[in-house]
C-alpha positions in Angstrom: 155.3 123.7 93.1 158.4 124.3 95.3 156.4 126.8 97.4 153.5 124.4 97.7 155.8 121.6 98.8 157.3 124.0 101.4 153.9 124.7 102.7 153.2 121.0 102.8 156.3 120.0 104.8 156.1 123.3 107.0 152.7 122.5 108.1 153.6 118.7 108.6 156.2 119.9 111.0 153.9 122.3 112.9 151.3 119.6 113.5 153.8 116.8 114.3 155.8 119.2 116.6 152.9 120.9 118.3 150.2 118.3 118.4 152.9 115.6 118.9 154.2 117.4 122.1 150.6 117.5 123.4 149.8 113.9 122.7 153.3 112.2 123.5 154.9 114.5 126.0 152.5 116.8 127.8 151.7 114.4 130.7 154.4 112.0 130.4 154.9 110.4 133.8 157.0 112.6 136.2 158.6 114.7 133.5 155.7 115.9 131.4 156.2 119.2 129.6 152.7 120.5 130.5 150.8 123.5 129.0 154.1 125.6 128.9 156.0 123.1 127.1 153.2 122.4 124.5 152.9 126.2 124.0 156.6 126.5 123.4 156.6 123.5 120.9 154.0 125.3 118.7 156.0 128.5 118.7 159.2 126.6 117.9 157.7 124.8 115.0 156.8 128.3 113.4 160.1 129.8 114.3 162.1 127.1 112.9 160.2 126.6 109.7 160.2 130.4 109.2 163.9 130.4 108.9 163.9 127.2 106.9 161.1 127.8 104.3 160.3 131.5 104.7 162.3 132.3 101.7 160.6 129.7 99.6 156.8 130.0 100.4 156.6 132.8 103.1 155.9 130.0 105.6 152.2 130.6 106.2 151.6 126.9 107.5 147.9 128.0 108.1 145.0 128.7 105.8 143.9 131.6 107.9 147.3 133.3 107.7 147.1 132.9 103.9 143.7 134.5 103.9 144.9 137.2 106.2 147.9 138.0 104.0 145.7 138.1 100.9 143.4 140.7 102.6 146.6 142.5 104.0 147.9 142.9 100.4 150.8 140.5 100.9 149.7 137.4 98.9 148.4 136.6 95.6 144.9 135.4 95.3 145.9 132.8 92.6 148.0 131.0 95.2 145.5 130.9 97.9 143.8 127.5 97.0 146.9 125.6 96.3 148.4 126.9 99.6 145.3 125.9 101.7 145.3 122.4 99.9 149.0 122.0 100.5 148.6 123.1 104.3 145.6 120.8 104.9 147.5 117.8 103.2 150.5 118.3 105.3 148.6 118.7 108.5 146.7 115.3 107.7 150.1 113.6 106.9 151.5 114.7 110.2 148.3 113.5 111.8 148.7 110.1 110.3 152.4 109.9 111.4 151.6 110.9 115.0 148.7 108.4 115.0 151.1 105.5 114.1 153.4 106.6 116.8 151.0 107.2 119.5 149.3 103.7 118.8 152.4 102.1 119.5 151.7 102.4 123.2 149.3 99.9 124.7 145.9 101.5 125.8 146.1 104.7 123.6 142.8 105.9 122.5 142.6 108.6 119.9 138.9 109.0 120.5 139.8 110.5 123.9 141.1 113.7 122.2 144.2 113.4 120.2 145.3 117.1 120.7 141.7 118.0 118.9 140.2 121.5 119.3 136.8 121.7 120.9 134.3 123.7 122.9 131.6 122.9 125.6 132.2 119.4 127.1 135.3 119.0 124.8 136.9 122.3 125.8 139.9 121.5 128.2 138.3 124.0 130.8 134.6 123.5 129.8 134.2 126.7 127.9 131.2 127.5 125.9 130.9 127.8 122.1 130.7 131.5 122.3 133.8 131.7 124.6 135.6 129.5 122.0 134.5 131.5 119.1 135.5 134.9 120.7 138.9 133.4 121.7 139.7 131.9 118.3 138.6 135.2 116.5 140.6 137.4 118.8 143.8 135.3 119.0 143.9 134.9 115.3 143.4 138.6 114.7 146.3 139.5 117.0 148.5 136.8 115.3 147.8 138.5 111.9 148.7 141.9 113.3 152.0 140.6 114.6 152.8 138.7 111.4 152.0 141.8 109.2 153.9 144.1 111.5 157.0 141.8 111.9 157.3 141.3 108.2 156.8 144.8 107.2 159.8 146.3 105.4 160.0 149.0 108.0 160.5 146.6 110.9 163.9 145.3 112.0 165.0 142.8 109.4 165.7 139.2 110.2 163.7 139.1 113.6 160.2 138.3 112.1 160.5 134.5 112.9 161.2 135.2 116.5 158.4 137.5 117.0 155.9 135.3 115.1 157.0 132.1 117.0 156.8 133.8 120.4 153.3 135.3 119.4 152.1 131.7 118.7 153.5 130.6 122.0 151.7 133.3 124.0 148.6 132.6 122.1 148.7 129.0 123.3 149.4 130.0 126.8 146.3 132.0 126.9 143.9 129.9 125.0 144.8 126.2 125.5 142.4 126.0 128.4 139.6 127.4 126.2 139.8 125.5 122.9 143.1 123.6 123.1 144.1 126.4 120.7 143.6 126.3 117.1 144.0 129.6 115.3 144.8 127.3 112.4 142.2 125.3 110.4 144.7 122.9 109.0 146.1 122.1 112.4 142.5 121.5 113.6 141.7 119.3 110.6 144.9 117.1 110.7 144.1 115.6 114.1 140.3 115.9 114.1 140.1 113.2 111.3 141.9 110.7 113.5 140.0 111.6 116.6 137.0 110.7 114.4 133.9 111.9 116.3 133.2 115.1 118.1 136.2 116.8 116.8 134.9 116.6 113.3 131.4 117.8 114.3 133.0 120.9 115.9 135.6 121.5 113.3 133.4 124.1 111.5 134.3 126.6 114.4 137.9 126.1 113.8 137.7 127.0 110.3 135.3 129.9 110.5 136.6 131.7 113.6 140.4 131.7 112.6 139.6 132.7 109.1 137.2 135.6 110.4 139.9 136.6 112.9 142.7 136.7 110.2 140.6 139.0 108.1 139.8 141.3 111.0 143.5 141.4 112.0 144.6 142.1 108.3 142.1 145.0 108.1 143.3 146.4 111.3 146.8 146.3 110.3 145.8 148.0 107.0 144.2 150.7 109.1 147.1 151.4 111.5 150.2 150.3 109.6 149.7 151.1 105.9 150.3 154.4 104.1 150.1 153.2 100.5 149.5 149.9 98.9 150.6 147.9 102.0 152.3 145.4 99.7 155.6 146.2 101.2 155.8 149.5 103.0 159.1 151.2 102.9 
């Protein structure tokens, strides 16, 4: 149960830190952190948690990552469902805490977005569903390639959290204008439930596309990076 608890609190931190920066600090008067700050916040949540709980649960924090690691030969199928449940519950808990904080300001309206992911009229840049689908698939595939490569036994040891955190930062820098960046079904779910309308209607894409991308990324890494079982190449 300790590893499931680690995934709960790790995903809680990712959603609270990343989405919290978008909701509370992105456009704060005069000193807002903007797109760059939000991107960095998401990367920092993963980097910090990778060092904090990586040795406990592997620090997936993301159902798509868990699926990708399973396909990549780095994760046990028996743990997949408990990991996903813990991640989603952690994300929802973080969404609830963020909602309580955000509603402490007069005039706050969660239905306006609440850092939710969307496409079409709900895309920050007005991008279509196809553009959102391609973005989420490709970004998640590249994320899995970086994760699998950085955590390979042949890679420099101790630096994986930095590479993975910076990769997530880069992903957000690229794709916030398109979908508000998901690459993580739990992250999308945790805030969509509090947005309460269109974010829930469009949530299917932010489950389907990241999981598909994770599988693709894992298969690519197996093709280019594995010479044996790919469990922990030496």
